[in-house]
Every structure is written in C-alpha cells, then in structure tokens.
Backbone as a chain_set.jsonl record, in Angstrom:
{"seq": "MMVCEWKTFATDSETYTLELFEETIGDEFEAMYFKENEEIPAYIWTVNYVIIVKKYSKVLTDILFEKIPRNPVCE", "coords": {"N": [[1.02, -1.216, -0.031], [0.866, 1.95, -0.824], [1.051, 5.461, 0.789], [1.186, 8.789, 0.845], [1.195, 10.161, 3.013], [3.475, 10.794, 5.856], [3.977, 7.726, 7.987], [4.114, 7.107, 11.068], [6.498, 4.619, 12.454], [8.556, 1.424, 14.306], [10.968, 0.069, 15.774], [12.167, -3.02, 17.574], [14.156, -1.128, 18.66], [13.911, 1.68, 18.243], [11.67, 4.774, 17.639], [10.77, 5.54, 14.627], [10.455, 8.802, 14.012], [8.778, 11.577, 11.918], [10.349, 13.738, 11.856], [12.852, 12.631, 13.075], [13.294, 10.639, 10.893], [14.095, 11.993, 8.257], [16.548, 13.543, 9.722], [17.435, 11.463, 10.099], [18.47, 10.276, 7.005], [18.735, 12.512, 5.841], [17.364, 14.233, 4.19], [13.99, 14.695, 2.397], [11.08, 13.499, 3.521], [8.675, 11.734, 1.118], [6.674, 9.788, 0.293], [5.687, 5.888, 1.207], [6.226, 2.836, 1.073], [4.245, 0.066, 1.807], [4.037, -3.649, 2.554], [1.588, -5.783, 2.637], [-0.117, -6.086, 5.43], [2.045, -5.95, 6.816], [4.089, -3.152, 9.381], [6.021, -1.653, 9.206], [7.924, -0.074, 6.666], [8.6, -0.963, 3.239], [9.569, 0.044, 1.889], [10.768, 3.868, 0.836], [10.631, 6.727, 0.187], [12.433, 9.521, -0.893], [13.092, 12.884, -1.186], [15.356, 12.78, -3.293], [16.199, 9.989, -2.747], [15.827, 6.746, -2.941], [14.757, 4.376, -0.263], [15.426, 1.215, 0.704], [13.931, -0.022, 3.058], [15.685, -2.646, 5.16], [15.322, -5.659, 6.796], [17.501, -6.904, 9.522], [17.575, -8.477, 11.682], [16.379, -11.695, 12.845], [15.495, -12.47, 15.648], [14.481, -9.796, 16.718], [13.277, -6.786, 16.24], [14.921, -4.945, 13.541], [16.053, -2.476, 11.48], [18.047, -1.323, 8.567], [18.691, 0.732, 6.404], [18.834, 1.267, 3.494], [19.887, 4.032, 1.257], [19.325, 4.553, -2.618], [20.481, 6.699, -5.015], [17.859, 8.644, -6.852], [18.008, 9.556, -9.307], [20.058, 8.699, -10.563], [23.33, 11.339, -12.454], [24.831, 10.806, -14.821], [27.724, 10.299, -16.589]], "CA": [[-0.325, 0.058, -0.098], [1.337, 3.484, -1.239], [1.263, 6.414, 1.732], [1.69, 9.769, 0.481], [1.832, 10.747, 4.183], [4.188, 9.929, 6.839], [3.149, 6.971, 9.033], [5.798, 6.653, 12.423], [7.136, 2.902, 12.642], [8.772, 1.669, 15.667], [11.132, -1.112, 15.997], [12.65, -2.821, 18.946], [14.762, 0.04, 19.749], [13.871, 3.042, 17.726], [10.133, 4.84, 16.994], [10.835, 6.812, 13.697], [8.902, 9.639, 13.197], [8.974, 11.819, 10.586], [11.205, 14.24, 12.13], [13.554, 11.543, 13.657], [13.735, 9.567, 9.82], [14.425, 12.979, 7.448], [16.89, 14.064, 10.158], [18.77, 10.279, 9.717], [18.671, 10.053, 6.304], [19.059, 13.746, 5.45], [16.011, 14.623, 2.77], [12.419, 14.962, 2.274], [9.965, 12.426, 3.008], [7.712, 11.938, -0.016], [5.932, 8.454, 0.111], [6.299, 4.949, 1.744], [5.285, 1.557, 0.59], [4.055, -1.162, 3.463], [3.611, -4.505, 2.193], [0.581, -6.71, 3.331], [0.279, -7.274, 6.835], [3.107, -5.237, 7.58], [3.874, -2.203, 10.201], [7.359, -1.327, 9.044], [7.299, 0.159, 5.021], [9.415, -1.872, 2.675], [10.824, 0.689, 0.616], [10.856, 5.035, 1.18], [10.864, 7.518, -1.18], [12.559, 11.106, -0.419], [13.535, 13.439, -3.007], [16.642, 12.78, -3.82], [16.791, 8.964, -2.738], [14.732, 5.235, -2.793], [15.543, 4.296, 1.13], [15.145, 0.007, 0.725], [13.822, -0.362, 4.503], [15.748, -4.034, 4.824], [15.276, -6.023, 8.4], [19.267, -7.601, 9.701], [17.791, -9.59, 12.673], [15.277, -12.048, 12.954], [14.782, -12.093, 16.576], [13.963, -8.575, 17.137], [12.984, -6.077, 14.997], [15.721, -3.967, 13.607], [16.011, -2.087, 10.11], [18.864, -0.569, 8.135], [18.057, 1.92, 5.883], [19.979, 1.375, 1.715], [19.955, 4.57, 0.012], [19.863, 4.448, -3.58], [20.025, 8.07, -5.334], [16.727, 8.502, -7.11], [17.922, 10.207, -10.389], [21.915, 9.317, -10.843], [23.728, 11.459, -13.359], [25.661, 9.621, -15.713], [28.282, 11.893, -17.749]], "C": [[0.766, 1.545, 0.241], [1.133, 4.733, -0.125], [1.977, 7.81, 1.205], [2.237, 10.614, 2.002], [2.879, 10.093, 5.357], [3.169, 9.095, 8.464], [4.054, 6.617, 10.136], [5.646, 4.852, 12.094], [7.913, 2.761, 13.41], [9.573, -0.063, 15.383], [11.67, -1.292, 17.082], [13.312, -1.949, 20.111], [14.608, 2.071, 19.304], [12.714, 3.021, 17.059], [10.905, 6.015, 16.013], [9.569, 7.556, 13.145], [9.584, 10.405, 12.021], [10.504, 12.81, 9.803], [12.721, 13.648, 11.773], [14.179, 10.772, 11.398], [14.522, 10.704, 8.828], [15.816, 13.158, 8.122], [18.753, 12.771, 9.878], [19.313, 10.427, 7.846], [19.03, 11.107, 5.5], [18.505, 14.352, 4.266], [14.816, 14.58, 3.289], [12.149, 14.325, 2.468], [9.307, 12.478, 1.704], [7.11, 11.373, -0.304], [6.827, 7.264, 0.305], [5.119, 4.252, 0.862], [5.521, 0.323, 2.209], [3.261, -2.232, 2.273], [2.201, -5.305, 3.056], [0.853, -6.762, 4.773], [1.405, -6.746, 7.894], [3.521, -3.849, 8.521], [4.892, -1.441, 9.671], [7.06, -1.581, 7.667], [8.694, -0.385, 4.869], [10.061, -0.605, 1.952], [9.594, 2.531, 1.061], [10.916, 5.798, 0.514], [11.481, 9.389, -0.462], [13.029, 11.857, -1.549], [14.575, 13.422, -3.571], [16.933, 10.957, -3.611], [15.496, 7.862, -2.307], [15.256, 5.021, -1.12], [14.886, 2.469, 0.863], [15.225, -0.51, 2.61], [14.604, -2.419, 4.731], [15.997, -4.566, 7.115], [16.201, -7.32, 8.683], [18.634, -8.349, 10.796], [16.199, -10.32, 12.984], [14.398, -12.397, 14.142], [14.463, -10.904, 16.982], [13.884, -8.026, 16.342], [13.705, -4.431, 14.911], [15.646, -3.77, 12.128], [17.185, -1.683, 10.299], [18.347, -0.089, 7.413], [19.382, 1.545, 4.651], [19.377, 2.458, 1.451], [20.226, 4.703, -0.951], [19.369, 5.853, -4.035], [19.013, 7.652, -6.852], [16.985, 9.047, -8.619], [19.448, 10.499, -10.361], [22.213, 10.051, -12.083], [24.685, 11.004, -13.622], [26.274, 10.876, -16.588], [29.151, 10.977, -18.474]], "O": [[1.228, 1.949, 1.308], [0.802, 5.439, -1.078], [3.204, 7.9, 1.162], [3.208, 11.357, 2.15], [2.913, 8.883, 5.584], [2.372, 9.457, 9.33], [4.798, 5.659, 9.927], [4.742, 4.192, 11.583], [8.441, 3.839, 13.681], [8.999, -1.064, 14.955], [11.87, -0.327, 17.82], [13.273, -1.874, 21.339], [14.993, 3.127, 19.805], [12.349, 2.149, 16.27], [11.456, 7.041, 16.412], [8.548, 7.361, 12.485], [10.568, 10.065, 11.364], [11.163, 12.871, 8.765], [13.48, 13.898, 10.837], [15.324, 10.591, 10.983], [15.67, 10.358, 8.547], [16.675, 12.971, 7.261], [19.963, 12.89, 9.686], [20.487, 10.669, 7.565], [19.624, 10.841, 4.455], [19.203, 14.933, 3.435], [14.582, 14.444, 4.49], [12.697, 13.513, 1.723], [9.489, 13.56, 1.145], [6.485, 11.782, -1.283], [8.009, 7.176, -0.028], [4.046, 4.55, 0.337], [6.355, 0.007, 3.057], [2.372, -1.956, 1.468], [2.129, -5.151, 4.275], [1.817, -7.336, 5.279], [1.618, -6.941, 9.09], [2.744, -3.072, 7.966], [4.574, -0.251, 9.672], [6.411, -2.527, 7.219], [9.619, -0.404, 5.682], [11.217, -0.628, 1.529], [8.405, 2.581, 1.378], [11.749, 5.368, -0.284], [10.858, 10.141, 0.288], [13.295, 11.419, -2.669], [14.72, 14.197, -4.517], [17.863, 10.515, -4.286], [14.524, 8.092, -1.588], [16.282, 5.638, -0.832], [13.655, 2.474, 0.833], [16.126, -1.085, 3.222], [13.869, -3.346, 4.391], [16.511, -4.057, 8.111], [15.924, -8.456, 8.298], [19.42, -9.275, 10.996], [15.165, -9.714, 13.263], [13.183, -12.592, 14.095], [13.938, -11.065, 18.083], [14.386, -8.508, 15.326], [13.482, -3.383, 15.518], [15.238, -4.708, 11.443], [17.696, -1.541, 11.41], [17.142, -0.325, 7.496], [20.587, 1.561, 4.903], [18.166, 2.282, 1.316], [21.408, 5.035, -1.037], [18.268, 6.293, -3.703], [19.25, 6.758, -7.664], [15.949, 8.955, -9.278], [20.053, 11.565, -10.244], [21.527, 9.66, -13.027], [25.527, 10.723, -12.768], [25.757, 11.89, -17.059], [29.838, 11.388, -19.409]]}, "num_chains": 1, "name": "protein.A"}
C-alpha cells in the first residue's frame, strides 16, 4: 500500500517519526510503501533517494536503511 503521508513506525530500539527519519537520512520525505500486513515500510521515497528498509534480525525487530539515488547523473 502506497502512503503519501508519514506514518510513524517502530522497531525494538527506535520509534521513527518524520523528524527523526529526515534527520537520519538527510533528505525530505515524499512517500512510503507497506507490504500487506506489515507495520514497517518496505520502501521510502525522499526527494533524492529511494530507501530500501531492510530487516537484519530474525529475533528482534531491527532495520537498516539502504539509500539509492533516484536520479543518478551519468557523464
């Protein structure tokens, strides 16, 4: 499900508000995508990046953000 307004989500160690996310990533939020029955988004779009939200623990709910440039410049 695509959401164009920020929806706060939490892991076992952190609650991600819009302000915290934008500070962490260093860019402005645009949209987020949730897979069916998931509380944590799978993808988050910012002005300059697509953020892949990866779960890295099977026991705890911990995530990491992988930033991919949206509009890479090729020379």
